[in-house]
Each structure stands twice: as C-alpha cells, then as structure tokens.
mmCIF file of the C-alpha atoms, coordinates in Angstrom:
data_MODEL
# 
_entry.id   MODEL 
# 
loop_
_atom_site.group_PDB 
_atom_site.id 
_atom_site.type_symbol 
_atom_site.label_atom_id 
_atom_site.label_alt_id 
_atom_site.label_comp_id 
_atom_site.label_asym_id 
_atom_site.label_entity_id 
_atom_site.label_seq_id 
_atom_site.pdbx_PDB_ins_code 
_atom_site.Cartn_x 
_atom_site.Cartn_y 
_atom_site.Cartn_z 
_atom_site.occupancy 
_atom_site.B_iso_or_equiv 
_atom_site.pdbx_formal_charge 
_atom_site.auth_seq_id 
_atom_site.auth_comp_id 
_atom_site.auth_asym_id 
_atom_site.auth_atom_id 
_atom_site.pdbx_PDB_model_num 
ATOM 1   C CA . MET A 1 1   ? -15.840 -2.269  9.919   1.00 0.00 ? 1   MET A CA 1 
ATOM 2   C CA . ALA A 1 2   ? -12.880 -1.202  7.828   1.00 0.00 ? 2   ALA A CA 1 
ATOM 3   C CA . GLU A 1 3   ? -12.991 1.476   5.152   1.00 0.00 ? 3   GLU A CA 1 
ATOM 4   C CA . ILE A 1 4   ? -10.312 1.651   2.465   1.00 0.00 ? 4   ILE A CA 1 
ATOM 5   C CA . LEU A 1 5   ? -9.496  4.759   0.420   1.00 0.00 ? 5   LEU A CA 1 
ATOM 6   C CA . VAL A 1 6   ? -8.509  3.812   -3.148  1.00 0.00 ? 6   VAL A CA 1 
ATOM 7   C CA . LYS A 1 7   ? -7.087  6.180   -5.782  1.00 0.00 ? 7   LYS A CA 1 
ATOM 8   C CA . ALA A 1 8   ? -9.439  6.644   -8.750  1.00 0.00 ? 8   ALA A CA 1 
ATOM 9   C CA . GLY A 1 9   ? -9.190  8.579   -11.991 1.00 0.00 ? 9   GLY A CA 1 
ATOM 10  C CA . VAL A 1 10  ? -5.788  9.633   -13.277 1.00 0.00 ? 10  VAL A CA 1 
ATOM 11  C CA . GLN A 1 11  ? -2.381  9.368   -11.645 1.00 0.00 ? 11  GLN A CA 1 
ATOM 12  C CA . ILE A 1 12  ? -1.607  12.184  -9.205  1.00 0.00 ? 12  ILE A CA 1 
ATOM 13  C CA . ASN A 1 13  ? 1.963   12.480  -7.983  1.00 0.00 ? 13  ASN A CA 1 
ATOM 14  C CA . ALA A 1 14  ? 3.205   8.919   -7.469  1.00 0.00 ? 14  ALA A CA 1 
ATOM 15  C CA . TYR A 1 15  ? -0.239  7.427   -6.731  1.00 0.00 ? 15  TYR A CA 1 
ATOM 16  C CA . GLU A 1 16  ? -1.785  5.418   -9.559  1.00 0.00 ? 16  GLU A CA 1 
ATOM 17  C CA . PRO A 1 17  ? -5.458  4.555   -10.044 1.00 0.00 ? 17  PRO A CA 1 
ATOM 18  C CA . GLY A 1 18  ? -6.251  1.521   -7.909  1.00 0.00 ? 18  GLY A CA 1 
ATOM 19  C CA . ASP A 1 19  ? -3.582  2.248   -5.280  1.00 0.00 ? 19  ASP A CA 1 
ATOM 20  C CA . ILE A 1 20  ? -4.767  1.585   -1.739  1.00 0.00 ? 20  ILE A CA 1 
ATOM 21  C CA . ILE A 1 21  ? -4.032  4.872   0.021   1.00 0.00 ? 21  ILE A CA 1 
ATOM 22  C CA . VAL A 1 22  ? -5.170  4.338   3.616   1.00 0.00 ? 22  VAL A CA 1 
ATOM 23  C CA . VAL A 1 23  ? -7.322  2.096   5.832   1.00 0.00 ? 23  VAL A CA 1 
ATOM 24  C CA . ARG A 1 24  ? -9.601  3.621   8.483   1.00 0.00 ? 24  ARG A CA 1 
ATOM 25  C CA . GLU A 1 25  ? -12.214 2.553   11.026  1.00 0.00 ? 25  GLU A CA 1 
ATOM 26  C CA . ASP A 1 26  ? -15.908 2.543   10.164  1.00 0.00 ? 26  ASP A CA 1 
ATOM 27  C CA . GLY A 1 27  ? -17.421 6.005   10.233  1.00 0.00 ? 27  GLY A CA 1 
ATOM 28  C CA . PHE A 1 28  ? -14.167 7.864   9.546   1.00 0.00 ? 28  PHE A CA 1 
ATOM 29  C CA . LYS A 1 29  ? -14.889 11.455  8.479   1.00 0.00 ? 29  LYS A CA 1 
ATOM 30  C CA . TRP A 1 30  ? -13.428 11.588  4.970   1.00 0.00 ? 30  TRP A CA 1 
ATOM 31  C CA . GLY A 1 31  ? -12.578 15.005  3.538   1.00 0.00 ? 31  GLY A CA 1 
ATOM 32  C CA . LYS A 1 32  ? -14.291 16.636  0.575   1.00 0.00 ? 32  LYS A CA 1 
ATOM 33  C CA . SER A 1 33  ? -11.598 15.612  -1.938  1.00 0.00 ? 33  SER A CA 1 
ATOM 34  C CA . GLU A 1 34  ? -11.510 12.059  -0.565  1.00 0.00 ? 34  GLU A CA 1 
ATOM 35  C CA . LEU A 1 35  ? -15.245 11.783  -1.218  1.00 0.00 ? 35  LEU A CA 1 
ATOM 36  C CA . ASP A 1 36  ? -14.842 13.111  -4.790  1.00 0.00 ? 36  ASP A CA 1 
ATOM 37  C CA . LYS A 1 37  ? -15.522 9.998   -6.919  1.00 0.00 ? 37  LYS A CA 1 
ATOM 38  C CA . SER A 1 38  ? -13.315 11.326  -9.721  1.00 0.00 ? 38  SER A CA 1 
ATOM 39  C CA . LEU A 1 39  ? -10.325 11.245  -7.337  1.00 0.00 ? 39  LEU A CA 1 
ATOM 40  C CA . PHE A 1 40  ? -10.970 8.425   -4.845  1.00 0.00 ? 40  PHE A CA 1 
ATOM 41  C CA . ASN A 1 41  ? -13.279 5.557   -3.932  1.00 0.00 ? 41  ASN A CA 1 
ATOM 42  C CA . VAL A 1 42  ? -14.101 4.497   -0.385  1.00 0.00 ? 42  VAL A CA 1 
ATOM 43  C CA . ILE A 1 43  ? -14.642 0.752   -0.081  1.00 0.00 ? 43  ILE A CA 1 
ATOM 44  C CA . LYS A 1 44  ? -16.397 -0.508  3.056   1.00 0.00 ? 44  LYS A CA 1 
ATOM 45  C CA . PHE A 1 45  ? -15.940 -3.952  4.595   1.00 0.00 ? 45  PHE A CA 1 
ATOM 46  C CA . PRO A 1 46  ? -18.713 -4.549  7.142   1.00 0.00 ? 46  PRO A CA 1 
ATOM 47  C CA . GLY A 1 47  ? -17.640 -6.485  10.207  1.00 0.00 ? 47  GLY A CA 1 
ATOM 48  C CA . GLU A 1 48  ? -13.973 -6.608  9.192   1.00 0.00 ? 48  GLU A CA 1 
ATOM 49  C CA . PRO A 1 49  ? -11.288 -5.256  11.543  1.00 0.00 ? 49  PRO A CA 1 
ATOM 50  C CA . VAL A 1 50  ? -8.969  -2.504  10.259  1.00 0.00 ? 50  VAL A CA 1 
ATOM 51  C CA . GLU A 1 51  ? -5.939  -4.601  11.222  1.00 0.00 ? 51  GLU A CA 1 
ATOM 52  C CA . LYS A 1 52  ? -6.864  -7.153  8.560   1.00 0.00 ? 52  LYS A CA 1 
ATOM 53  C CA . TYR A 1 53  ? -6.232  -4.574  5.830   1.00 0.00 ? 53  TYR A CA 1 
ATOM 54  C CA . GLN A 1 54  ? -3.387  -2.454  7.281   1.00 0.00 ? 54  GLN A CA 1 
ATOM 55  C CA . GLY A 1 55  ? -0.777  -4.425  5.334   1.00 0.00 ? 55  GLY A CA 1 
ATOM 56  C CA . PHE A 1 56  ? -2.249  -3.124  2.081   1.00 0.00 ? 56  PHE A CA 1 
ATOM 57  C CA . VAL A 1 57  ? -0.776  0.349   2.657   1.00 0.00 ? 57  VAL A CA 1 
ATOM 58  C CA . GLU A 1 58  ? 2.769   -0.998  2.507   1.00 0.00 ? 58  GLU A CA 1 
ATOM 59  C CA . GLU A 1 59  ? 5.268   0.780   0.234   1.00 0.00 ? 59  GLU A CA 1 
ATOM 60  C CA . LEU A 1 60  ? 6.775   -1.053  -2.732  1.00 0.00 ? 60  LEU A CA 1 
ATOM 61  C CA . LYS A 1 61  ? 10.492  -1.312  -1.980  1.00 0.00 ? 61  LYS A CA 1 
ATOM 62  C CA . LYS A 1 62  ? 13.520  -2.515  -3.866  1.00 0.00 ? 62  LYS A CA 1 
ATOM 63  C CA . PHE A 1 63  ? 16.066  -4.187  -1.618  1.00 0.00 ? 63  PHE A CA 1 
ATOM 64  C CA . PRO A 1 64  ? 19.804  -4.345  -2.290  1.00 0.00 ? 64  PRO A CA 1 
ATOM 65  C CA . ASP A 1 65  ? 20.933  -7.511  -4.061  1.00 0.00 ? 65  ASP A CA 1 
ATOM 66  C CA . LEU A 1 66  ? 22.502  -9.913  -1.554  1.00 0.00 ? 66  LEU A CA 1 
ATOM 67  C CA . SER A 1 67  ? 22.848  -12.821 -3.960  1.00 0.00 ? 67  SER A CA 1 
ATOM 68  C CA . SER A 1 68  ? 26.648  -12.542 -4.012  1.00 0.00 ? 68  SER A CA 1 
ATOM 69  C CA . VAL A 1 69  ? 26.898  -12.697 -0.211  1.00 0.00 ? 69  VAL A CA 1 
ATOM 70  C CA . PRO A 1 70  ? 27.692  -16.191 1.098   1.00 0.00 ? 70  PRO A CA 1 
ATOM 71  C CA . ILE A 1 71  ? 24.681  -17.737 2.836   1.00 0.00 ? 71  ILE A CA 1 
ATOM 72  C CA . HIS A 1 72  ? 26.456  -18.009 6.193   1.00 0.00 ? 72  HIS A CA 1 
ATOM 73  C CA . LEU A 1 73  ? 27.115  -14.217 6.166   1.00 0.00 ? 73  LEU A CA 1 
ATOM 74  C CA . LYS A 1 74  ? 23.733  -12.942 4.936   1.00 0.00 ? 74  LYS A CA 1 
ATOM 75  C CA . HIS A 1 75  ? 22.448  -12.338 8.450   1.00 0.00 ? 75  HIS A CA 1 
ATOM 76  C CA . LEU A 1 76  ? 25.191  -9.716  8.852   1.00 0.00 ? 76  LEU A CA 1 
ATOM 77  C CA . PHE A 1 77  ? 23.805  -7.697  5.919   1.00 0.00 ? 77  PHE A CA 1 
ATOM 78  C CA . LEU A 1 78  ? 20.037  -8.127  6.278   1.00 0.00 ? 78  LEU A CA 1 
ATOM 79  C CA . SER A 1 79  ? 19.359  -5.215  8.629   1.00 0.00 ? 79  SER A CA 1 
ATOM 80  C CA . ASP A 1 80  ? 21.381  -2.859  6.404   1.00 0.00 ? 80  ASP A CA 1 
ATOM 81  C CA . ALA A 1 81  ? 19.487  -4.131  3.368   1.00 0.00 ? 81  ALA A CA 1 
ATOM 82  C CA . VAL A 1 82  ? 16.176  -3.304  5.019   1.00 0.00 ? 82  VAL A CA 1 
ATOM 83  C CA . ILE A 1 83  ? 17.391  0.125   6.143   1.00 0.00 ? 83  ILE A CA 1 
ATOM 84  C CA . ASN A 1 84  ? 18.813  0.933   2.702   1.00 0.00 ? 84  ASN A CA 1 
ATOM 85  C CA . ALA A 1 85  ? 15.823  -0.326  0.736   1.00 0.00 ? 85  ALA A CA 1 
ATOM 86  C CA . GLU A 1 86  ? 14.719  2.109   -1.942  1.00 0.00 ? 86  GLU A CA 1 
ATOM 87  C CA . THR A 1 87  ? 11.043  3.077   -2.138  1.00 0.00 ? 87  THR A CA 1 
ATOM 88  C CA . VAL A 1 88  ? 10.000  2.438   -5.729  1.00 0.00 ? 88  VAL A CA 1 
ATOM 89  C CA . LYS A 1 89  ? 6.309   3.331   -5.373  1.00 0.00 ? 89  LYS A CA 1 
ATOM 90  C CA . PRO A 1 90  ? 4.336   4.725   -2.442  1.00 0.00 ? 90  PRO A CA 1 
ATOM 91  C CA . ARG A 1 91  ? 2.066   1.660   -2.405  1.00 0.00 ? 91  ARG A CA 1 
ATOM 92  C CA . LYS A 1 92  ? 2.751   -2.016  -3.040  1.00 0.00 ? 92  LYS A CA 1 
ATOM 93  C CA . TYR A 1 93  ? -0.888  -3.036  -3.429  1.00 0.00 ? 93  TYR A CA 1 
ATOM 94  C CA . GLN A 1 94  ? -3.711  -1.833  -5.625  1.00 0.00 ? 94  GLN A CA 1 
ATOM 95  C CA . ILE A 1 95  ? -7.198  -2.945  -6.544  1.00 0.00 ? 95  ILE A CA 1 
ATOM 96  C CA . VAL A 1 96  ? -7.630  -4.134  -10.128 1.00 0.00 ? 96  VAL A CA 1 
ATOM 97  C CA . ASN A 1 97  ? -10.946 -5.615  -11.306 1.00 0.00 ? 97  ASN A CA 1 
ATOM 98  C CA . ASN A 1 98  ? -12.183 -5.931  -7.700  1.00 0.00 ? 98  ASN A CA 1 
ATOM 99  C CA . THR A 1 99  ? -9.079  -7.880  -6.657  1.00 0.00 ? 99  THR A CA 1 
ATOM 100 C CA . VAL A 1 100 ? -6.168  -6.744  -4.485  1.00 0.00 ? 100 VAL A CA 1 
ATOM 101 C CA . VAL A 1 101 ? -2.911  -7.315  -6.377  1.00 0.00 ? 101 VAL A CA 1 
ATOM 102 C CA . SER A 1 102 ? 0.749   -6.653  -5.675  1.00 0.00 ? 102 SER A CA 1 
ATOM 103 C CA . LYS A 1 103 ? 2.571   -4.438  -8.173  1.00 0.00 ? 103 LYS A CA 1 
# 
C-alpha cells in the first residue's frame, strides 16, 4: 500500500496546501509534525504500489524556450534545456477537492 504525505493548512516555505510532499510504503513511521493534521495529511491507498504515485513528487520546472530553434537542430539543445530548467515550485502536483491536479 502507498501512503502520500500532503501539505495541509497554510503555506510553509515554498510548499502550498495540497502539495504532494512524499510517497512512502505502507506502515512508514511518520514523524510527530507529519502526523499533525494542521500541517499535513497522510492519504493511504490500500493495495497500490508506491511506484504508481512516485511521479506526483515531481518538481514544477520552467524550461528554456526553444521555439526559435529550427526543428532539425532542436535535438542539439534538448539536453541543455533539461539541465538548465528552472525550478518554479518544489512540487508540480497537488490534491484539490480530492483530485490530483498539475499546477
């Protein structure tokens, strides 16, 4: 079973309410602050593998604009674009009204 830690309450640092912070295996020993309902919620998914949800802890990134690069040359710039991507928010996904959404 997978367990997902979701930010609750008010924004702390760059994490906003609803942000999916981390995914752990069933039975993970959460810390005292992680179990504080005013700070976080732990959502359990019985019978679901952790790997199914790992993608939800992805950072939200802004990639360099390659629209002016001719199509036949884009492959030359793609790896640099990925390396030089700017992290806009620490998490790309959050839970809003019981639904996982991309920011």
